[in-house]
N, CA, C, O and the ligand as a Tripos MOL2 file, in Angstrom:
@<TRIPOS>MOLECULE
protein
  253   251    64     0     0
PROTEIN
NO_CHARGES

@<TRIPOS>ATOM
      1 N           0.8260   -1.2160    0.0000 N.3       1 MET1
      2 CA          0.0000    0.0000    0.0000 C.3       1 MET1
      3 C           0.8630    1.2700    0.0000 C.2       1 MET1
      4 O           0.3650    2.3710   -0.2330 O.2       1 MET1
      5 N           2.1220    1.1010    0.2580 N.am      2 ARG2
      6 CA          2.9710    2.2820    0.3440 C.3       2 ARG2
      7 C           3.0470    3.0250   -0.9930 C.2       2 ARG2
      8 O           3.1500    4.2510   -1.0300 O.2       2 ARG2
      9 N           2.9940    2.2460   -2.1080 N.am      3 GLU3
     10 CA          3.0600    2.9010   -3.4160 C.3       3 GLU3
     11 C           1.8670    3.8230   -3.6380 C.2       3 GLU3
     12 O           1.9970    4.8940   -4.2310 O.2       3 GLU3
     13 N           0.7070    3.3930   -3.1560 N.am      4 LEU4
     14 CA         -0.4950    4.2070   -3.3250 C.3       4 LEU4
     15 C          -0.3170    5.5440   -2.6170 C.2       4 LEU4
     16 O          -0.6320    6.5990   -3.1680 O.2       4 LEU4
     17 N           0.1830    5.4870   -1.4100 N.am      5 PHE5
     18 CA          0.3530    6.7330   -0.6560 C.3       5 PHE5
     19 C           1.3890    7.6380   -1.3170 C.2       5 PHE5
     20 O           1.2650    8.8620   -1.2880 O.2       5 PHE5
     21 N           2.3950    7.0350   -1.9030 N.am      6 THR6
     22 CA          3.4130    7.8360   -2.5910 C.3       6 THR6
     23 C           2.7970    8.5690   -3.7730 C.2       6 THR6
     24 O           3.0870    9.7410   -4.0130 O.2       6 THR6
     25 N           1.9410    7.8630   -4.5080 N.am      7 LYS7
     26 CA          1.2980    8.4790   -5.6610 C.3       7 LYS7
     27 C           0.3660    9.6100   -5.2180 C.2       7 LYS7
     28 O           0.3700   10.6960   -5.7990 O.2       7 LYS7
     29 N          -0.4210    9.3430   -4.1960 N.am      8 LEU8
     30 CA         -1.3110   10.3740   -3.6700 C.3       8 LEU8
     31 C          -0.5130   11.5780   -3.1850 C.2       8 LEU8
     32 O          -0.9100   12.7260   -3.3890 O.2       8 LEU8
     33 N           0.6140   11.3020   -2.5410 N.am      9 GLY9
     34 CA          1.4420   12.3850   -2.0190 C.3       9 GLY9
     35 C           1.9240   13.2870   -3.1330 C.2       9 GLY9
     36 O           1.9630   14.5070   -2.9690 O.2       9 GLY9
     37 N           2.2910   12.7110   -4.2580 N.am     10 ARG10
     38 CA          2.7580   13.5330   -5.3890 C.3      10 ARG10
     39 C           1.6380   14.4160   -5.9100 C.2      10 ARG10
     40 O           1.8520   15.5850   -6.2280 O.2      10 ARG10
     41 N           0.4360   13.8430   -5.9950 N.am     11 GLN11
     42 CA         -0.6990   14.6320   -6.4930 C.3      11 GLN11
     43 C          -1.0090   15.7810   -5.5490 C.2      11 GLN11
     44 O          -1.2880   16.8970   -5.9880 O.2      11 GLN11
     45 N          -0.9590   15.5060   -4.2570 N.am     12 VAL12
     46 CA         -1.2050   16.5560   -3.2700 C.3      12 VAL12
     47 C          -0.1420   17.6400   -3.3840 C.2      12 VAL12
     48 O          -0.4460   18.8280   -3.2710 O.2      12 VAL12
     49 N           1.0910   17.2350   -3.6050 N.am     13 GLU13
     50 CA          2.1790   18.1990   -3.7220 C.3      13 GLU13
     51 C           1.9500   19.1040   -4.9370 C.2      13 GLU13
     52 O           2.1490   20.3160   -4.8570 O.2      13 GLU13
     53 N           1.5390   18.5220   -6.0410 N.am     14 GLN14
     54 CA          1.2620   19.3120   -7.2420 C.3      14 GLN14
     55 C           0.1110   20.2740   -6.9790 C.2      14 GLN14
     56 O           0.1520   21.4350   -7.3870 O.2      14 GLN14
     57 N          -0.9090   19.7830   -6.2980 N.am     15 PHE15
     58 CA         -2.0680   20.6160   -5.9780 C.3      15 PHE15
     59 C          -1.6490   21.8070   -5.1280 C.2      15 PHE15
     60 O          -2.0820   22.9360   -5.3590 O.2      15 PHE15
     61 N          -0.8130   21.5420   -4.1570 N.am     16 LYS16
     62 CA         -0.3310   22.6150   -3.2870 C.3      16 LYS16
     63 C           0.4230   23.6720   -4.0810 C.2      16 LYS16
     64 O           0.2790   24.8680   -3.8280 O.2      16 LYS16
     65 N           1.2250   23.2290   -5.0400 N.am     17 GLN17
     66 CA          1.9850   24.1810   -5.8490 C.3      17 GLN17
     67 C           1.0390   25.0410   -6.6840 C.2      17 GLN17
     68 O           1.2580   26.2430   -6.8370 O.2      17 GLN17
     69 N          -0.0150   24.4210   -7.2260 N.am     18 ASP18
     70 CA         -0.9890   25.1780   -7.9970 C.3      18 ASP18
     71 C          -1.6790   26.2090   -7.1170 C.2      18 ASP18
     72 O          -1.8770   27.3550   -7.5210 O.2      18 ASP18
     73 N          -2.0380   25.7930   -5.9200 N.am     19 VAL19
     74 CA         -2.7110   26.7050   -4.9910 C.3      19 VAL19
     75 C          -1.7900   27.8440   -4.6100 C.2      19 VAL19
     76 O          -2.2160   28.9980   -4.5470 O.2      19 VAL19
     77 N          -0.5420   27.5310   -4.3560 N.am     20 ASP20
     78 CA          0.4180   28.5580   -3.9870 C.3      20 ASP20
     79 C           0.5710   29.5730   -5.1150 C.2      20 ASP20
     80 O           0.6390   30.7770   -4.8670 O.2      20 ASP20
     81 N           0.6230   29.0960   -6.3360 N.am     21 ALA21
     82 CA          0.7750   29.9850   -7.4720 C.3      21 ALA21
     83 C          -0.4390   30.8980   -7.6010 C.2      21 ALA21
     84 O          -0.2940   32.0930   -7.8610 O.2      21 ALA21
     85 N          -1.6230   30.3450   -7.4210 N.am     22 ALA22
     86 CA         -2.8400   31.1380   -7.5030 C.3      22 ALA22
     87 C          -2.9020   32.1320   -6.3580 C.2      22 ALA22
     88 O          -3.3190   33.2750   -6.5480 O.2      22 ALA22
     89 N          -2.4940   31.7080   -5.1770 N.am     23 ALA23
     90 CA         -2.5440   32.5820   -4.0140 C.3      23 ALA23
     91 C          -1.5900   33.7580   -4.1870 C.2      23 ALA23
     92 O          -1.9140   34.8790   -3.7940 O.2      23 ALA23
     93 N          -0.4310   33.5170   -4.7640 N.am     24 ALA24
     94 CA          0.5500   34.5800   -4.9370 C.3      24 ALA24
     95 C          -0.0040   35.6860   -5.8310 C.2      24 ALA24
     96 O           0.3390   36.8560   -5.6610 O.2      24 ALA24
     97 N          -0.8530   35.3180   -6.7750 N.am     25 GLU25
     98 CA         -1.4400   36.3080   -7.6610 C.3      25 GLU25
     99 C          -2.3080   37.2920   -6.8880 C.2      25 GLU25
    100 O          -2.3550   38.4800   -7.2090 O.2      25 GLU25
    101 N          -2.9870   36.7880   -5.8740 N.am     26 ASN26
    102 CA         -3.9330   37.6060   -5.1230 C.3      26 ASN26
    103 C          -3.3850   38.0230   -3.7620 C.2      26 ASN26
    104 O          -4.1260   38.5290   -2.9200 O.2      26 ASN26
    105 N          -2.1060   37.8130   -3.5510 N.am     27 ALA27
    106 CA         -1.5480   38.0600   -2.2310 C.3      27 ALA27
    107 C          -1.5630   39.5480   -1.9030 C.2      27 ALA27
    108 O          -1.2020   40.3830   -2.7330 O.2      27 ALA27
    109 N          -1.9810   39.8640   -0.6990 N.am     28 ASP28
    110 CA         -2.0150   41.2460   -0.2390 C.3      28 ASP28
    111 C          -0.8660   41.5550    0.7180 C.2      28 ASP28
    112 O          -0.6070   42.7130    1.0450 O.2      28 ASP28
    113 N          -0.1970   40.5180    1.1540 N.am     29 TYR29
    114 CA          0.8820   40.7250    2.1180 C.3      29 TYR29
    115 C           2.1560   40.0750    1.6110 C.2      29 TYR29
    116 O           2.1330   39.0860    0.8790 O.2      29 TYR29
    117 N           3.2630   40.6640    2.0220 N.am     30 GLU30
    118 CA          4.5430   40.1350    1.5770 C.3      30 GLU30
    119 C           5.5560   40.2100    2.7120 C.2      30 GLU30
    120 O           5.5800   41.1770    3.4730 O.2      30 GLU30
    121 N           6.3790   39.1970    2.8150 N.am     31 CYS31
    122 CA          7.4670   39.2110    3.7830 C.3      31 CYS31
    123 C           8.6640   39.9100    3.1430 C.2      31 CYS31
    124 O           9.2130   39.4090    2.1620 O.2      31 CYS31
    125 N           9.0770   41.0570    3.6800 N.am     32 PRO32
    126 CA         10.2050   41.7890    3.0840 C.3      32 PRO32
    127 C          11.5020   40.9910    3.1460 C.2      32 PRO32
    128 O          12.4070   41.1940    2.3370 O.2      32 PRO32
    129 N          11.5820   40.0900    4.1080 N.am     33 ALA33
    130 CA         12.8330   39.3560    4.3090 C.3      33 ALA33
    131 C          13.0510   38.3040    3.2290 C.2      33 ALA33
    132 O          14.1530   38.1780    2.6950 O.2      33 ALA33
    133 N          12.0040   37.5480    2.9070 N.am     34 CYS34
    134 CA         12.1890   36.4430    1.9650 C.3      34 CYS34
    135 C          11.2910   36.5720    0.7360 C.2      34 CYS34
    136 O          11.3040   35.7030   -0.1350 O.2      34 CYS34
    137 N          10.5050   37.6600    0.6620 N.am     35 LYS35
    138 CA          9.6440   37.9500   -0.4930 C.3      35 LYS35
    139 C           8.5010   36.9440   -0.6520 C.2      35 LYS35
    140 O           7.8710   36.8770   -1.7070 O.2      35 LYS35
    141 N           8.2360   36.1650    0.3970 N.am     36 ALA36
    142 CA          7.0860   35.2660    0.3410 C.3      36 ALA36
    143 C           5.8110   36.0950    0.3920 C.2      36 ALA36
    144 O           5.7440   37.1120    1.0830 O.2      36 ALA36
    145 N           4.8120   35.6540   -0.3420 N.am     37 ARG37
    146 CA          3.5480   36.4050   -0.3970 C.3      37 ARG37
    147 C           2.4460   35.6220    0.2830 C.2      37 ARG37
    148 O           2.4330   34.3910    0.2610 O.2      37 ARG37
    149 N           1.5240   36.3470    0.8870 N.am     38 PHE38
    150 CA          0.4320   35.7090    1.6280 C.3      38 PHE38
    151 C          -0.8760   36.4180    1.3240 C.2      38 PHE38
    152 O          -0.9270   37.6360    1.1490 O.2      38 PHE38
    153 N          -1.9260   35.6210    1.2680 N.am     39 VAL39
    154 CA         -3.2540   36.1930    1.0620 C.3      39 VAL39
    155 C          -3.7630   36.8000    2.3620 C.2      39 VAL39
    156 O          -4.4930   37.7910    2.3500 O.2      39 VAL39
    157 N          -3.3750   36.2000    3.4800 N.am     40 VAL40
    158 CA         -3.7970   36.6990    4.7910 C.3      40 VAL40
    159 C          -2.5690   37.1650    5.5690 C.2      40 VAL40
    160 O          -1.4470   36.7240    5.3190 O.2      40 VAL40
    161 N          -2.8110   38.0640    6.5140 N.am     41 ASP41
    162 CA         -1.7140   38.5540    7.3350 C.3      41 ASP41
    163 C          -1.2890   37.4730    8.3210 C.2      41 ASP41
    164 O          -2.1190   36.7310    8.8460 O.2      41 ASP41
    165 N           0.0020   37.3980    8.5600 N.am     42 HIS42
    166 CA          0.5460   36.4620    9.5340 C.3      42 HIS42
    167 C           1.3050   37.2530   10.5920 C.2      42 HIS42
    168 O           1.8880   38.3000   10.3100 O.2      42 HIS42
    169 N           1.2850   36.7360   11.7980 N.am     43 GLU43
    170 CA          2.0610   37.3980   12.8450 C.3      43 GLU43
    171 C           3.5510   37.2360   12.5560 C.2      43 GLU43
    172 O           4.3510   38.1310   12.8300 O.2      43 GLU43
    173 N           3.9020   36.1070   12.0100 N.am     44 GLU44
    174 CA          5.2800   35.9290   11.5650 C.3      44 GLU44
    175 C           5.2930   35.0710   10.3170 C.2      44 GLU44
    176 O           4.3990   34.2560   10.0910 O.2      44 GLU44
    177 N           6.3180   35.2680    9.5160 N.am     45 CYS45
    178 CA          6.4060   34.5960    8.2280 C.3      45 CYS45
    179 C           6.5460   33.0860    8.4150 C.2      45 CYS45
    180 O           7.4940   32.6320    9.0560 O.2      45 CYS45
    181 N           5.6240   32.3080    7.8710 N.am     46 PRO46
    182 CA          5.7370   30.8480    7.9660 C.3      46 PRO46
    183 C           6.9440   30.3180    7.2010 C.2      46 PRO46
    184 O           7.3980   29.1970    7.4320 O.2      46 PRO46
    185 N           7.4500   31.1280    6.2980 N.am     47 ASN47
    186 CA          8.5570   30.6930    5.4550 C.3      47 ASN47
    187 C           9.9060   30.8900    6.1420 C.2      47 ASN47
    188 O          10.7340   29.9790    6.1530 O.2      47 ASN47
    189 N          10.1320   32.0800    6.7190 N.am     48 CYS48
    190 CA         11.4470   32.3760    7.2850 C.3      48 CYS48
    191 C          11.3820   32.7900    8.7470 C.2      48 CYS48
    192 O          12.4200   32.9180    9.3950 O.2      48 CYS48
    193 N          10.1640   33.0040    9.2850 N.am     49 GLY49
    194 CA         10.0380   33.3310   10.6980 C.3      49 GLY49
    195 C          10.1330   34.8090   10.9980 C.2      49 GLY49
    196 O          10.0600   35.1990   12.1630 O.2      49 GLY49
    197 N          10.2940   35.6510    9.9810 N.am     50 SER50
    198 CA         10.3550   37.0870   10.2020 C.3      50 SER50
    199 C           9.0190   37.6050   10.7270 C.2      50 SER50
    200 O           7.9610   37.1250   10.3200 O.2      50 SER50
    201 N           9.0660   38.5830   11.6290 N.am     51 ALA51
    202 CA          7.8460   39.1470   12.2100 C.3      51 ALA51
    203 C           7.3710   40.3670   11.4330 C.2      51 ALA51
    204 O           6.4530   41.0610   11.8690 O.2      51 ALA51
    205 N           7.9880   40.6330   10.2860 N.am     52 GLU52
    206 CA          7.6610   41.8440    9.5410 C.3      52 GLU52
    207 C           6.9160   41.5160    8.2570 C.2      52 GLU52
    208 O           7.4670   41.6260    7.1620 O.2      52 GLU52
    209 N           5.6700   41.1160    8.3990 N.am     53 ILE53
    210 CA          4.8360   40.9190    7.2140 C.3      53 ILE53
    211 C           4.2120   42.2610    6.8480 C.2      53 ILE53
    212 O           3.5390   42.8790    7.6730 O.2      53 ILE53
    213 N           4.4260   42.7050    5.6440 N.am     54 ALA54
    214 CA          3.9710   44.0310    5.2370 C.3      54 ALA54
    215 C           2.8950   43.9080    4.1680 C.2      54 ALA54
    216 O           2.9570   43.0220    3.3150 O.2      54 ALA54
    217 N           1.9000   44.8050    4.2150 N.am     55 PRO55
    218 CA          0.9210   44.8430    3.1230 C.3      55 PRO55
    219 C           1.6050   45.2380    1.8250 C.2      55 PRO55
    220 O           2.4780   46.1050    1.8120 O.2      55 PRO55
    221 N           1.2090   44.6100    0.7520 N.am     56 ARG56
    222 CA          1.8180   44.9360   -0.5360 C.3      56 ARG56
    223 C           1.1660   46.1610   -1.1240 C.2      56 ARG56
    224 O          -0.0280   46.3930   -0.9370 O.2      56 ARG56
    225 N           1.9530   46.9460   -1.8340 N.am     57 GLU57
    226 CA          1.3870   48.0410   -2.5950 C.3      57 GLU57
    227 C           0.7120   47.4650   -3.8390 C.2      57 GLU57
    228 O           1.2140   46.5150   -4.4390 O.2      57 GLU57
    229 N          -0.4140   48.0350   -4.2180 N.am     58 PRO58
    230 CA         -1.0330   47.5780   -5.4750 C.3      58 PRO58
    231 C          -0.0870   47.8190   -6.6380 C.2      58 PRO58
    232 O           0.4930   48.8980   -6.7640 O.2      58 PRO58
    233 N           0.0640   46.8300   -7.4720 N.am     59 THR59
    234 CA          0.9600   47.0000   -8.6180 C.3      59 THR59
    235 C           0.3240   47.9200   -9.6460 C.2      59 THR59
    236 O          -0.8440   47.7610  -10.0040 O.2      59 THR59
    237 N           1.0950   48.8690  -10.1100 N.am     60 GLN60
    238 CA          0.5930   49.7990  -11.1030 C.3      60 GLN60
    239 C           1.3050   49.5710  -12.4170 C.2      60 GLN60
    240 O           2.5270   49.4300  -12.4670 O.2      60 GLN60
    241 N           0.5340   49.5380  -13.4620 N.am     61 GLU61
    242 CA          1.1300   49.3310  -14.7600 C.3      61 GLU61
    243 C           1.7920   50.6210  -15.2460 C.2      61 GLU61
    244 O           1.2270   51.7050  -15.1020 O.2      61 GLU61
    245 N           2.9660   50.5030  -15.8110 N.am     62 PRO62
    246 CA          3.6660   51.7030  -16.3120 C.3      62 PRO62
    247 C           2.8960   52.3340  -17.4650 C.2      62 PRO62
    248 O           2.2580   51.6500  -18.2660 O.2      62 PRO62
    249 N           2.9760   53.6410  -17.5220 N.am     63 GLY63
    250 CA          2.3420   54.2950  -18.6250 C.3      63 GLY63
    251 C           1.3040   55.2580  -18.1510 C.2      63 GLY63
    252 O           0.6530   55.9140  -18.9640 O.2      63 GLY63
    253 ZN          9.7610   35.4660    5.2180 Zn       64 ZN64
@<TRIPOS>BOND
     1     1     2 1
     2     2     3 1
     3     3     4 2
     4     3     5 am
     5     5     6 1
     6     6     7 1
     7     7     8 2
     8     7     9 am
     9     9    10 1
    10    10    11 1
    11    11    12 2
    12    11    13 am
    13    13    14 1
    14    14    15 1
    15    15    16 2
    16    15    17 am
    17    17    18 1
    18    18    19 1
    19    19    20 2
    20    19    21 am
    21    21    22 1
    22    22    23 1
    23    23    24 2
    24    23    25 am
    25    25    26 1
    26    26    27 1
    27    27    28 2
    28    27    29 am
    29    29    30 1
    30    30    31 1
    31    31    32 2
    32    31    33 am
    33    33    34 1
    34    34    35 1
    35    35    36 2
    36    35    37 am
    37    37    38 1
    38    38    39 1
    39    39    40 2
    40    39    41 am
    41    41    42 1
    42    42    43 1
    43    43    44 2
    44    43    45 am
    45    45    46 1
    46    46    47 1
    47    47    48 2
    48    47    49 am
    49    49    50 1
    50    50    51 1
    51    51    52 2
    52    51    53 am
    53    53    54 1
    54    54    55 1
    55    55    56 2
    56    55    57 am
    57    57    58 1
    58    58    59 1
    59    59    60 2
    60    59    61 am
    61    61    62 1
    62    62    63 1
    63    63    64 2
    64    63    65 am
    65    65    66 1
    66    66    67 1
    67    67    68 2
    68    67    69 am
    69    69    70 1
    70    70    71 1
    71    71    72 2
    72    71    73 am
    73    73    74 1
    74    74    75 1
    75    75    76 2
    76    75    77 am
    77    77    78 1
    78    78    79 1
    79    79    80 2
    80    79    81 am
    81    81    82 1
    82    82    83 1
    83    83    84 2
    84    83    85 am
    85    85    86 1
    86    86    87 1
    87    87    88 2
    88    87    89 am
    89    89    90 1
    90    90    91 1
    91    91    92 2
    92    91    93 am
    93    93    94 1
    94    94    95 1
    95    95    96 2
    96    95    97 am
    97    97    98 1
    98    98    99 1
    99    99   100 2
   100    99   101 am
   101   101   102 1
   102   102   103 1
   103   103   104 2
   104   103   105 am
   105   105   106 1
   106   106   107 1
   107   107   108 2
   108   107   109 am
   109   109   110 1
   110   110   111 1
   111   111   112 2
   112   111   113 am
   113   113   114 1
   114   114   115 1
   115   115   116 2
   116   115   117 am
   117   117   118 1
   118   118   119 1
   119   119   120 2
   120   119   121 am
   121   121   122 1
   122   122   123 1
   123   123   124 2
   124   123   125 am
   125   125   126 1
   126   126   127 1
   127   127   128 2
   128   127   129 am
   129   129   130 1
   130   130   131 1
   131   131   132 2
   132   131   133 am
   133   133   134 1
   134   134   135 1
   135   135   136 2
   136   135   137 am
   137   137   138 1
   138   138   139 1
   139   139   140 2
   140   139   141 am
   141   141   142 1
   142   142   143 1
   143   143   144 2
   144   143   145 am
   145   145   146 1
   146   146   147 1
   147   147   148 2
   148   147   149 am
   149   149   150 1
   150   150   151 1
   151   151   152 2
   152   151   153 am
   153   153   154 1
   154   154   155 1
   155   155   156 2
   156   155   157 am
   157   157   158 1
   158   158   159 1
   159   159   160 2
   160   159   161 am
   161   161   162 1
   162   162   163 1
   163   163   164 2
   164   163   165 am
   165   165   166 1
   166   166   167 1
   167   167   168 2
   168   167   169 am
   169   169   170 1
   170   170   171 1
   171   171   172 2
   172   171   173 am
   173   173   174 1
   174   174   175 1
   175   175   176 2
   176   175   177 am
   177   177   178 1
   178   178   179 1
   179   179   180 2
   180   179   181 am
   181   181   182 1
   182   182   183 1
   183   183   184 2
   184   183   185 am
   185   185   186 1
   186   186   187 1
   187   187   188 2
   188   187   189 am
   189   189   190 1
   190   190   191 1
   191   191   192 2
   192   191   193 am
   193   193   194 1
   194   194   195 1
   195   195   196 2
   196   195   197 am
   197   197   198 1
   198   198   199 1
   199   199   200 2
   200   199   201 am
   201   201   202 1
   202   202   203 1
   203   203   204 2
   204   203   205 am
   205   205   206 1
   206   206   207 1
   207   207   208 2
   208   207   209 am
   209   209   210 1
   210   210   211 1
   211   211   212 2
   212   211   213 am
   213   213   214 1
   214   214   215 1
   215   215   216 2
   216   215   217 am
   217   217   218 1
   218   218   219 1
   219   219   220 2
   220   219   221 am
   221   221   222 1
   222   222   223 1
   223   223   224 2
   224   223   225 am
   225   225   226 1
   226   226   227 1
   227   227   228 2
   228   227   229 am
   229   229   230 1
   230   230   231 1
   231   231   232 2
   232   231   233 am
   233   233   234 1
   234   234   235 1
   235   235   236 2
   236   235   237 am
   237   237   238 1
   238   238   239 1
   239   239   240 2
   240   239   241 am
   241   241   242 1
   242   242   243 1
   243   243   244 2
   244   243   245 am
   245   245   246 1
   246   246   247 1
   247   247   248 2
   248   247   249 am
   249   249   250 1
   250   250   251 1
   251   251   252 2
@<TRIPOS>SUBSTRUCTURE
     1 MET1         2 RESIDUE 1 A MET
     2 ARG2         6 RESIDUE 1 A ARG
     3 GLU3        10 RESIDUE 1 A GLU
     4 LEU4        14 RESIDUE 1 A LEU
     5 PHE5        18 RESIDUE 1 A PHE
     6 THR6        22 RESIDUE 1 A THR
     7 LYS7        26 RESIDUE 1 A LYS
     8 LEU8        30 RESIDUE 1 A LEU
     9 GLY9        34 RESIDUE 1 A GLY
    10 ARG10       38 RESIDUE 1 A ARG
    11 GLN11       42 RESIDUE 1 A GLN
    12 VAL12       46 RESIDUE 1 A VAL
    13 GLU13       50 RESIDUE 1 A GLU
    14 GLN14       54 RESIDUE 1 A GLN
    15 PHE15       58 RESIDUE 1 A PHE
    16 LYS16       62 RESIDUE 1 A LYS
    17 GLN17       66 RESIDUE 1 A GLN
    18 ASP18       70 RESIDUE 1 A ASP
    19 VAL19       74 RESIDUE 1 A VAL
    20 ASP20       78 RESIDUE 1 A ASP
    21 ALA21       82 RESIDUE 1 A ALA
    22 ALA22       86 RESIDUE 1 A ALA
    23 ALA23       90 RESIDUE 1 A ALA
    24 ALA24       94 RESIDUE 1 A ALA
    25 GLU25       98 RESIDUE 1 A GLU
    26 ASN26      102 RESIDUE 1 A ASN
    27 ALA27      106 RESIDUE 1 A ALA
    28 ASP28      110 RESIDUE 1 A ASP
    29 TYR29      114 RESIDUE 1 A TYR
    30 GLU30      118 RESIDUE 1 A GLU
    31 CYS31      122 RESIDUE 1 A CYS
    32 PRO32      126 RESIDUE 1 A PRO
    33 ALA33      130 RESIDUE 1 A ALA
    34 CYS34      134 RESIDUE 1 A CYS
    35 LYS35      138 RESIDUE 1 A LYS
    36 ALA36      142 RESIDUE 1 A ALA
    37 ARG37      146 RESIDUE 1 A ARG
    38 PHE38      150 RESIDUE 1 A PHE
    39 VAL39      154 RESIDUE 1 A VAL
    40 VAL40      158 RESIDUE 1 A VAL
    41 ASP41      162 RESIDUE 1 A ASP
    42 HIS42      166 RESIDUE 1 A HIS
    43 GLU43      170 RESIDUE 1 A GLU
    44 GLU44      174 RESIDUE 1 A GLU
    45 CYS45      178 RESIDUE 1 A CYS
    46 PRO46      182 RESIDUE 1 A PRO
    47 ASN47      186 RESIDUE 1 A ASN
    48 CYS48      190 RESIDUE 1 A CYS
    49 GLY49      194 RESIDUE 1 A GLY
    50 SER50      198 RESIDUE 1 A SER
    51 ALA51      202 RESIDUE 1 A ALA
    52 GLU52      206 RESIDUE 1 A GLU
    53 ILE53      210 RESIDUE 1 A ILE
    54 ALA54      214 RESIDUE 1 A ALA
    55 PRO55      218 RESIDUE 1 A PRO
    56 ARG56      222 RESIDUE 1 A ARG
    57 GLU57      226 RESIDUE 1 A GLU
    58 PRO58      230 RESIDUE 1 A PRO
    59 THR59      234 RESIDUE 1 A THR
    60 GLN60      238 RESIDUE 1 A GLN
    61 GLU61      242 RESIDUE 1 A GLU
    62 PRO62      246 RESIDUE 1 A PRO
    63 GLY63      250 RESIDUE 1 A GLY
    64 ZN64       253 GROUP 0 **** ****
């Protein structure tokens, strides 16, 4: 049964990557230390542990 779990694990991993990519598009917060983006504010960065999660500025198109 271990092979089944390995296969499921890969699918879950791919799903997580897709979700992360989609979330980054809509992220309102960013960790200045590691540039990780978050949809919700965190007290500290889950990625690097920094306590400085900052709201992102809306991106403006040049022109
Ligand atoms: Zn970070």
